[in-house]
Each structure stands twice: as structure tokens, then as C-alpha cells.
N, C-alpha and C positions, 0 to 999 in steps of 0.2 A: 916479863910476861906480856903478851899482847893484850890489847884492849878487849874488854868483855863486850859482847853484843847482847842486846835485849831481843826477846822474841818479836816485839812489835816492829823492829827494824830489819827483820829478815825478809829478803826478796829472792826469787828464783835466780840462780846463777851466782850467788855470793859464795865465796870460798874463804878458807882460813878463818872460819868462825870459831870464836871461843865464847862459850856460854856456861852459866851455872843454872841448873833447873831442878825441879822436883818431878819425880815420876808420879803421874796421877793414876794411870792404869796401864796394864800390859795386855796386849792382844794375843790371839792364838798364834801358834807357830805354823808357818807354811814351809813346804820344802820346794826348792828349785829343782829344775830338771837334772842338774849336776850334783844333787844331794846336799846342798847347803840349806841350813835352817834360817828362816827370816822371821822376825817378830816386829810388829809395829806397836810402839808404845806412845801414849799421849803424855806429853810433858809440858810444864809451864814454869814461867817466872812471874814476877810481879806485874809484867806488862801484857801477858797473853799466854796462849797455849798453842802447841804445834805437835805434829806427829814426828817421831824419829824412827827410822828403820834400823834395826839392830841385827847383826848377822852372827850365826853359829853360837858358840858357847857363851858369849857375852850376853846374849838375850836371855839365857837361863839364869843369869846372876842378878838381873835387875828386878827389883820388887817395888810395888807402889809405896810411896813415902820416902824412897831413897833420894838423897840429894847428890846430883851427878855434875861433874865438870867435864864438858866436851872441849877438846882442843883440836884444832885443824879440821873442823867439820865443814860441810857445804850444804847448800839448799838447792832443791830441785822440785819440780812438780811431778808427782806420780799419781796416775788415775785422777787427775784434776785437783789434787790436794798438795799444798806446799808441805814438803817433807825434809827433815834434817837427816844427814848421813855422816858417818865418821869418814873423813877423807883419808887418802893414802898418807901414812905416817901419823894419822890422828889417833886420838885416844879418848876413851870414856873412863872416868875414875870416880868411884864412890867417895864422897868427902863427908858424908853424914847421913842422918835419917831424921824424919819428922816424927 
């Protein structure tokens, strides 16, 4: 397994990020022009918090208090805010709850 990254170490442009975090809150769903649903969630680990953008059905499955493992994620700036995304071939997996 690849090395775990902490929120405090995330910078724009980083790829292949592996993190474990707790979901603090889930935002409302917005629809893209091509019909996809996108939800922004606030997540945190012991070092800080960050937004993650979650697409389609996965966004409906995530609840506050869930402990999630992100594999092969990447970081980018969206609307002036550093945001995590699931990369191509990446995965979000619920591994527990608080």
C-alpha cells in the first residue's frame, strides 16, 4: 500500500494521494450540464480539513461521521478552494464510522 498523506501536506497539483479521513459534513447536490451529480463534502484528519468533490452515486452514500479511505486521489484548486478529487482508477471506501 502506498504511503498515507495527511491533509496538512496536500498542495494543488499533487496526485496519487492516499488518505484516511472522517466526513464532517455533506453539501448539497448540484447537477452538471451533462447530467452528473456533484456533491462537495468537508472532510478532516488529525492535521486539518479540506473539501472533497464526490460525483454521482458515491455522493449519496457518504454520510457525516463516516471514516473513508481515498486511494489515488488528487488535489486541485476549485473556486479558490483547495479540493480533493478521486482520480482515474481511484476509489473511496468506507472503512468505519464515528
